[in-house]
N, C-alpha and C positions, 0 to 999 in steps of 0.2 A: 577523537577529532569529526565534525562533521566532511563529508567531501560535496557537498553541496543540498543544498534546502529547491522544492520544489511541490508546485502545488501538483494531488494526484495530477488534475487530470495534463497539466508538464509534466511530467513523469511519464506519462502512457501516450505521452501520444509521443517521445523520445523513443520509447520499446513499438512501438505499430512505427516507425517513419521507417527503424534505421536497425540494421539487421544485424548489426555490431553494438548495435548498444549493450545487452545484457555484461558483452566482453569491458565495457566502459566503465559498466557502476554494477556488477555483481563483488558481493565481499567488501562495496562499502558502505559506509555509514553516511546514509539518509536523513536529512530532517521535510518528514511530506508534512502538508497540509489540508486537508478535505474534509467533504461529508460524510460520515457515518451510514453506510448501508445498511447492517447489519448487523451487530454480534453474537457472541453469544461468548458463556464463560458454565465447558462444562470442565476434563481436569485440563486443560491450556482455555486461557482467554486466545478469541481471535474475533477480531475487526475486518471485515467490513468498508472498505474506501470506495465510492461513487469515483469518478474519472472523468462523468459530463460529456461521456464521446456518445458516437453512435449506433456503435453496435457495442454498447452497457462490456467495456471490459473493467477488470473492479483490481485493486491495491487491496493484496488481506494482509494483516496485518496479527502477526502471532508478539506473542510476551513473553517478553523472560521470566518475570514477575508479575499476577495477577495487578489488576489492575484496580487503584482504589474509587478511581468511580467509572460510577455507567451509564458510557454516548444513549441522549435518544437520536433514532433515526432522524437522519438530517442533520443532525448536530455536529457544524464546524469541531474537528479537535487539529492535535500539533500528534507526529508521532518523530518520532525516531527510530535503527533501527538499522538493519544491513536486508539492501539487498543478499535475495537468498534467491532468483529467480525470474525466466518469465517462459509462461506455456502457451504458445499462444491457440487465440479464438478459429473460428469458423463462418458459415455465412448466420449461422442458428447462435455461436454466443465467440458472445468479446474474448478478448487475450485475459488471462492472470498476470500483476507483477507479485511477488514474493514477498513480500518486507516478517524476517525472523529479530528474535529477542530488542523485541521494542518497549520502549517505554516513553510514556505520557507524557508528554510536554510542556508547564505550566505558560 
C-alpha cells in the first residue's frame, strides 16, 4: 500500500523544511514522480532523480531487481519504494533522500 504519492521536488522540500520529516517517511512506501538525473546498473541498479531544488539535492533510488527499462537522462519516471533515510547537504552539495527496494511503476 502506498503511503503517499509525491513529485521528487515536493518530497525533497518536505525534508529540507522539516527536520522531523524522516520520522514521518522512514520505511514508508512512497510513489515518486521525477526526472532521471543519472543511472547505473553495475551490481545494483541505481537511479538518481532530480529534485529541481536550488541546492542540487537528489533522490537516490535503488531497485529490488534490475529494471527492464533503461531511462534517458531527463526522462520522467514513476518509481515506488521504501524511504530509507535522508543525508543532509551542505553549502556545496544538496541533500540526498534514499529510496530502496524500488520498482518502476508503469
